[in-house]
C-alpha positions in Angstrom: 87.7 47.2 16.8 87.4 47.0 13.1 88.1 43.2 13.1 85.2 42.9 15.7 82.5 44.9 13.2 83.4 43.1 10.3 82.5 40.0 12.4 79.5 41.5 13.5 78.5 42.5 10.1 78.6 38.9 8.9 77.0 37.3 11.7 74.1 39.7 10.9 74.1 38.7 7.5 74.3 34.8 8.2 71.4 35.1 10.4 69.4 37.2 7.9 70.0 34.6 5.3 68.7 31.2 7.6 65.9 34.0 9.2 64.6 34.5 5.4 64.7 30.9 4.7 62.5 30.0 8.0 60.3 32.4 7.2 59.7 31.3 3.1 59.1 27.6 4.9 57.1 29.1 7.6 54.4 31.1 5.1 54.3 28.0 2.8 56.2 28.7 0.1 57.2 26.1 -1.9 60.2 25.7 -4.0 59.6 25.5 -8.0 58.0 22.2 -9.3 60.4 20.9 -11.6 59.3 20.8 -15.3 58.8 17.0 -16.0 56.7 16.8 -12.8 54.6 19.2 -14.5 54.7 17.6 -17.6 53.4 14.3 -15.8 50.6 16.1 -14.2 49.7 17.5 -17.7 49.8 13.8 -19.5 48.0 12.2 -16.5 45.1 14.6 -17.2 45.1 14.0 -21.0 44.5 10.5 -21.4 41.6 8.1 -21.7 41.7 4.8 -19.6 39.7 1.5 -21.5 39.3 -1.9 -21.5 39.4 -4.1 -24.1 38.2 -7.9 -24.4 39.2 -10.6 -27.1 37.1 -13.9 -28.1 37.8 -16.9 -29.9 36.8 -20.2 -31.0 38.9 -23.4 -32.0 38.7 -26.7 -32.8 40.1 -28.9 -30.3 42.7 -31.0 -31.5 43.6 -33.6 -28.2 41.0 -35.6 -25.8 41.7 -36.8 -22.4 39.7 -39.9 -21.6 40.1 -41.0 -18.1 39.1 -45.0 -17.9 38.5 -46.9 -14.7 39.0 -50.8 -14.0 36.8 -51.6 -11.0 37.3 -55.4 -9.8 36.3 -57.3 -6.9 37.4 -60.3 -4.7 37.5 -62.2 -1.6 40.8 -60.8 -0.9 42.8 -57.8 -1.5 45.0 -59.8 -3.6 42.5 -61.5 -5.6 40.8 -58.4 -6.7 44.2 -56.9 -7.2 45.2 -59.6 -9.6 42.0 -59.8 -11.7 42.8 -55.8 -11.7 45.8 -56.2 -13.1 45.0 -58.7 -16.1 42.4 -56.7 -17.4 44.7 -53.4 -17.3 46.9 -55.4 -19.4 44.4 -56.4 -22.4 43.5 -52.2 -21.9 46.9 -51.2 -22.0 47.5 -53.4 -25.1 44.6 -52.7 -27.4 45.4 -49.0 -26.8 49.4 -48.8 -27.5 49.1 -51.4 -30.4 45.6 -51.0 -31.9 45.3 -47.3 -31.0 48.9 -45.9 -31.1 48.9 -44.7 -27.3 52.4 -44.0 -26.6 53.9 -45.1 -23.1 54.0 -40.9 -21.9 50.0 -40.6 -22.9 48.9 -43.5 -20.3 49.1 -42.0 -17.2 47.7 -43.4 -13.9 45.8 -41.2 -11.8 44.3 -43.5 -9.4 44.8 -46.7 -8.2 43.6 -48.2 -4.9 42.3 -51.5 -2.7 39.8 -51.2 -0.5 37.4 -53.8 2.0 33.9 -53.8 1.2 31.6 -54.2 4.3 28.0 -55.5 5.0 26.5 -53.6 7.5 23.6 -55.0 10.1 22.2 -53.5 12.9 23.6 -53.5 16.3 26.4 -55.5 15.0 30.4 -54.8 13.9 30.8 -54.3 10.1 32.1 -57.6 8.4 34.5 -57.5 5.6 32.9 -59.7 2.5 35.3 -58.7 0.5 38.0 -56.1 -1.7 37.5 -54.1 -4.4 40.1 -52.9 -6.6 40.2 -49.7 -8.8 42.6 -48.3 -11.3 42.0 -45.1 -13.3 44.0 -44.1 -16.4 44.4 -40.9 -17.9 44.4 -41.5 -21.8 45.7 -38.6 -23.8 44.7 -39.0 -27.6 44.9 -36.8 -30.9 43.4 -38.6 -33.4 39.8 -37.6 -32.5 38.0 -39.3 -34.8 38.9 -42.4 -33.6 37.9 -41.5 -30.0 34.6 -43.3 -30.1 36.1 -46.4 -31.2 38.7 -46.1 -28.8 36.5 -46.2 -25.9 34.5 -49.0 -27.6 37.9 -51.3 -27.8 38.8 -50.1 -24.1 35.1 -50.9 -22.8 35.6 -54.5 -24.0 39.0 -55.1 -23.1 38.0 -54.9 -19.6 37.2 -50.7 -18.8 33.9 -50.9 -16.8 33.7 -46.7 -16.0 34.4 -43.8 -18.5 34.9 -41.1 -15.5 35.3 -38.1 -17.9 36.4 -37.1 -21.5 37.6 -33.5 -21.7 38.1 -32.0 -25.3 41.0 -28.9 -25.2 43.8 -28.0 -27.3 47.6 -28.1 -27.2 48.1 -24.7 -28.6 47.1 -22.5 -26.1 49.9 -20.6 -26.4 49.3 -19.6 -29.8 45.5 -18.8 -29.5 46.2 -16.8 -26.0 48.3 -14.3 -28.3 45.7 -14.3 -31.0 42.8 -13.5 -28.3 45.1 -10.6 -26.6 45.5 -8.9 -30.1 41.6 -8.9 -30.4 41.4 -7.4 -27.1 43.9 -4.7 -27.6 42.6 -4.0 -31.2 38.8 -3.6 -29.4 40.2 -1.4 -26.7 42.1 1.2 -29.6 38.6 1.3 -31.1 36.7 2.1 -27.7 39.6 4.7 -27.1 39.1 5.8 -30.5 35.5 6.6 -30.4 35.7 8.2 -27.0 38.4 10.5 -28.0 36.1 11.6 -31.3 33.2 12.3 -29.0 35.0 14.8 -27.2 36.8 16.4 -30.0 40.2 14.7 -29.5 42.4 12.0 -30.9 43.5 9.1 -29.1 47.4 9.0 -29.6 50.0 6.3 -28.6 49.0 3.5 -25.6 50.8 4.6 -21.9 50.0 1.3 -19.9 48.6 -1.9 -21.0 47.6 -4.4 -18.4 46.5 -7.8 -19.0 43.9 -8.8 -16.7 44.2 -12.6 -18.0 42.8 -15.2 -20.5 40.8 -17.6 -20.0 39.5 -20.8 -21.8 36.6 -23.4 -21.9 37.8 -27.0 -22.2 34.6 -29.3 -23.0 34.2 -31.8 -20.5 31.5 -34.6 -21.1 30.6 -36.8 -18.0 29.5 -40.1 -17.9 27.4 -41.7 -15.0 30.0 -44.0 -12.7 27.2 -45.8 -11.1 25.7 -46.9 -15.0 26.5 -50.8 -15.7 29.4 -51.8 -18.1 26.9 -53.2 -20.7 24.5 -49.9 -20.6 27.5 -47.8 -20.8 28.9 -49.3 -24.1 25.8 -49.2 -25.2 25.4 -45.7 -25.0 29.6 -44.9 -25.6 28.8 -47.2 -29.4 25.8 -45.3 -29.9 27.5 -41.7 -29.5 29.8 -39.9 -31.9 32.2 -38.5 -29.7 32.0 -34.5 -30.9 34.3 -31.8 -29.1 32.5 -28.9 -30.4 34.3 -25.5 -29.9 37.0 -23.9 -27.0 36.2 -20.9 -26.1 38.8 -18.3 -25.5 38.6 -14.7 -24.1 41.1 -12.4 -22.5 40.8 -8.8 -21.2 43.2 -5.7 -21.6 43.2 -2.7 -19.3 45.0 0.3 -21.8 45.7 3.9 -21.1 46.1 6.3 -24.4 47.3 9.4 -24.6 44.6 12.3 -25.7 46.1 14.6 -28.9 
């Protein structure tokens, strides 16, 4: 009997503990909030979020000139052969006179296509073939760029597609423009904190929105005749101007 009473008492205590836990859950009583969670909530409230902009203008140090040779012939082989002869002349001038290396001379387009004569109510007739060979020349002596284009057109280039001025130090300049963006954000955070009677503390998060640059492009009229193109290029000193780089960052600062 005594053992039975003891077992019943132990069961009542167990049920009481279980019932107490159920009541706590049922009445919505939450467990104590960890200290680190409360601190995190506090830190989010005592922050300021700002954006920063950085801008930089740099002098170009490289140019990419896309030069093309267009030739025509009665047959595809004739058009292609004429084109190959002119290309060798152009290549010789670029490499021997202007020091363009093989790795800086890249073919970007080559094609041989028929040319048609269209007459109403008749099938188009092939009247010849056109061969096109366009190369991209990477050139770093920008003071001689205009002279290079003149020499190339004298050797056989009859179409200057475009010239683009750019920089090969983009990685270095991006680092500089990002630093400017962070400095700009820090000044804004300091001003906002001061206006609120606080001080800006350490940066908690930094997000880069990306760096962008605007290379300078000089476009030519593809339909211009070789004589007109030579005259225009020869009378113009090709200038790259300044390349603009910009970057944006988002920074969260702690408030003191």
